[in-house]
N, C-alpha and C positions, 0 to 999 in steps of 0.2 A: 564194462571195466575189464572183464576177462579177455576181451578182444585183444588188448595190448600185450597179452602174454606171447603172442606170435612174434614179437620183437626179439624174444629170447630163443627163437627156433634154431638159430645157428649152434646153440649149445644143447638144446633138447628138441630134436626134430619133430616129436609128437605135438609140440606146441603150435605147429602150423595149422592144426585143426581149428584153432580159435580164430583164424583169419577167415575161414570158410563161413559164408552166411548161412547155408543150410544147416551146418553143425550147430551154430549159435541159435538158430530158430528152434531146432529140436530141444536144445538145452534150456531155452526160455520156457517152452511149453512144459517140459518135465519138472523144472525147478518150481514154477508157479503151482503146478498140480501138487507136488510134494509139500510145499509150504502150507497150502490150504489143508491138505490131508493131515499133516502132522500137528498143526497148530489149531485145527478146528475145534477139537474138544476143549482145549484150554480157553479159547476165546469164548465159546459158548458158556462154560462154567463161570468165567469172569463176568459176562453179561448178566447171567442169572444172579450172581452175587451182588451186582449193582442194581438189581431189580429193573433191568432194562427191558421189561415186557411190552409186547405190542398192544396198544390200546385197541379194542374192538368196538366199532360203532354200535350204538344201541338199536334195538328193534324199531324205535320211533324214527330212526334215520334210514335204515335199510330194510326194515320189515322182515320178510322171510329169509333173507340172506343172513340175518343175525342167527337164525337157527342152524343154518348150514355151517357157519364159521364160528359159532359160539365157543367151541372147544379149543380154538386157537388162542384165546385170551391168555396172556402171560408168556407166550412163546417169545424168547429173546429176539429183539430186533437190533439194528445197527451192525448186523453181520457183514455189511458191506466193507467195513474196515479190513476184514480178512481178505475179501475179494480184491479190492483195489490196492490194498497193501501188497499182496502177492504179485500183482501185475507190475507195480512200480519197482519193487525190489528185483524181480526177475529181469525186467528191462534194464535196470541199471547194471546188473551183473553181466548181461549178455550182449547188449547193444553197443554200437560205436557212439561214444558220448561227444564226438565232435560234429554231430549232425544236428543242425538247428531244429529240424522237424521233430526229433525225439523229444526235445525239451518243450516245444510248443504243445505237443500232444499230452505229455505228462503234466504240464501246467494246467491244462483244461481238466484232465482227470482228477488231479489233486484238488483243484479249486472247487469243482462241482462236488467232490466228496466232502470237503470241509463245509460247504453250504448244506449238503444233505445231513451231515452229522449234527449240525446245529438244529436243523428242522426235527430230526429224530429225537434229539435230546429234549427239546421243548415239549414234544408230544409225550415222551415218557415221564418227564417230571410233572407235567400238568395233568397227566392221565386223560388226555383228550386226543382226538384225531386232528386237531388244529395245531400247526407248528408255526413256522415263519410265515408272515403275511404274504399273500400271493404277489402283490405288487413289489414288495421288497425282494422276494425270491427272484422274480423276473429281472429286476434291476441288477442284482448281483450276477445273475447268469449272463446278462448282456455285457456287463463290465469284464467278466472273465473272458468271454468270447472275443471282445474287441481288443483286449490286451494281447491275446495269443495271435490274432490275425495281424495286428499291427507289427508285432515282433517279426513275423515271417515276411510281411509286406515291405519292411525296410532292410531286412537282411540281404546282403548282396548276392548270396547264393540261392535265394528263393524268391526274391522280389518280383522278377519278371513273370514267372509262371503263376504266381498267386493272383495276378490281375486277369488271367485268362479264364474263360468259361467254356468248358467242354460239355457236349450233350451226347448221349449214347447214339450210335449209328453214324456219327460224323467223325471223320479222321482228323479234321482241323478244328481249332477252336472257333466257336460261333461268335465269340467276342474276344478280341485280343487285349483290350484294356477296359475293364469295367469301371475304373476310376473309383470314386467314393462309394459307388453302389456295391463294390466288392465287400465292403465292411457290413453293409445292410444284409446282403444276400447270405454271406457266410455266417453272420451272427444268427440269422433266422434258422439256418440249417442246424447249428449247434444247439440253440435253445429249444428248437422244435424236437430234435431227436432226443435230447436229454429228458424233456417232459413226456414224450411219447413212451420211452422205456419206463419212466416212472408210473405212467398209467397202466402199463402192461403188468407191472409187478403187483398182481393182486391174488395170485394163486401160487401154491408151492412149486417152485422151480420153473414157473412159466417164463419169466423174463430171462432167467439164467440160460435155459435151453435155447431160446430164440437168439440170445446174445452169442452163444457158441456157434450156431450155424452162420450168423451174419459175420462174425469175426473170421471164420474159416474162409468165407467168400472173399473178404477183403485181404486176407493173407495172400490169396492167389493174385488178386488185383495189384497189390503193392509189389509182390515179387516180380511179376511180368513187366510192370511199369518201370521198375528199377533195372531190368535186364535189357540191355541195348538190342541184342539180336532178336529176342522174343517180341519186344515192343515194336520193333520195325516190321516184323513178320505180321503181327496182329493189327498194325496201323493205329496204334495207340500212342499217346505222348510218352516219350522216354524221359523220365526224370530220375537222375541217378540217386538223389537223396531219398527218394520214396522207398527204394528197396529195403532200407534198414527198418522201415516201419513194420515189415513182416515179423520182426522180433516181438513187437508189441502185440500184434494180432495173435501170434502164437502164445504169448504169455496170457492173453485174455482167454484163449481156448483152454489152456492148462488150468488157469485159476477157476474158470467156469466149471470145468469137470470136477475139480477138487471141492469147490463150494457146493456143487450139486450133491455130493456125498452126504451132506448134512441138510441141504435145502430141498431134497426131493420129498414127495408126499409120503407120509406126513412129516412136515418140516420140523427140524430141531432148532432152526434159526432162520430169521428173515433177513434179507439184505437191507431192507429199509431204504429211505431216500439216500443214505450214504452210498449205497451200491448202485441203485437205479439211475440216479442223476449222473454219477461219475461214468458208468459204462456207456450211457447214452452220449455223453460228451466225448468220450474216447472214440467211439464209432464215427461220430460226425466229423471230428477233427482229422481222423485218418482218411475219411472219404474226401475231405477238402484238400488235403495234401496230395492225394493220389489223383486229383481232378476228376473224381467219380462221385461228386456230391449229389448230382441229379439222380444217379443210379441208386442212391440210398433209399429212394422211394420204393424201388423194387426189392432190393436185397433185404431191407428192413420192412418188408411188406406187412408183417403182423403188427409191428409197432405203429405203422401208418393206419392200419385198420382200427386199432384200439383208439388212437387219437381222433380219427375221423368219426368214429361211433359216438364219442363224447360230444364233439362239436355239433353233429347232426341232432343228437338228443336235446341239447340245450336250445338250439335254434328252433327245432320243431315245437318244443314246449312253450317257448316264448312267443312264437308266431301263431300257433294254433291251439295251444293248451293241451296238445296230445303228445304222447311219447311214441317214438318209433320202436324202441327196444324195451323189453321188460325192465332192463337196468343197463346202464353204461358204466364203465367200458364193456365192450361186447362179450368178453368172457363170462361176465356175470349173467348176461342174457341167456347164454346156453345153460348155465347152472340152473337158472330159474325155469328153464324148459324141461328140466329133469335129468340132464346129463350129470353123471358123477364127476366130481372134481378131477379125478385122475384121468378120466376120458377127455375132458376139456383140455387139460394140459397136454396130453399125448397128441391129440389131434392138432392142436395149435403148433406143437413142435414140428409135426409132419408138414403142415402148411408153410412154416418158416423155412424148412429145408427146401421145399419146392420153390419158394420165392428166391432163395439163394441160388438155386440151380438156374432159374430163369434169368437172374442177373448175370451169371457167368456165361450164359449163351450169347450175350451181347458182345463178348470179347471179339468174336470173329465177324460180327455184323457191322461193317464200316463201309 
């Protein structure tokens, strides 16, 4: 919205700044950070007054973990409204709103947040760890994903490149037209990433910190993809509309840092499914628009490890009756090994940063 102030630059030359993408990227990051920081206490107090406390699973369900996390009972959840709200508002303020990709990404983020909010609300009101039924949640996630993909697939400015599939280390698309499989593939990416972030959100600030490093990596990906000269030099696809998604990535970084102020150990508020489902959806949709969806496996490596640990645990127990990990997702395994929660969180953040760096290395390998 503020971008259009540059049209008045002939009267006030300083307004030309709002045309510069780098200026708006910084503005989105700072705005989202300040919104979280300034509104955080009010949101937390409101959630407390609504008795929106996080239900903690009983010892019969999680055994020793109940002892480690017992003190977290009653900590307000649904703090994701602050996180995703700051991202959306900052994006609307600083991004160019004539870009179809902006609306597709925000639609996925808002849709996943609404689903997560309903899930959190049911958990809070029923005082149980069970919210929206798993099959219903999956169906809604797929519906949100397909609507966003369809919008970009039929939009004249994005239709052509949405059909293409790029793989790291190849400068040309490995598939020029995926046809109907594009819907299946991209929907799996969005739903998978959304649920993987949701599984990661089990310790104070863990998912938030990993989101920040992943969003920073994709900020660079989207910027160079939207810059014709740099994209040509790096032999990656130049997609002009993608550059504007850097604003959303920056807003995610700013909001993540602001939310971390209250979410760091010991957390004053949890993001809940409202936050985890939405930021996972945002990351996935940004990766799809930048044609770096395959690379999400590397950049979001911690999210992948968390999801894979759950899958392996379930398969192992069903097939052999034995568990691979002491508990899944894998961050709980390390807790039960004796690592302090703060140590698990910090070390996972470090691993997440390394995964992001590894992903960025692929930019020059074509």
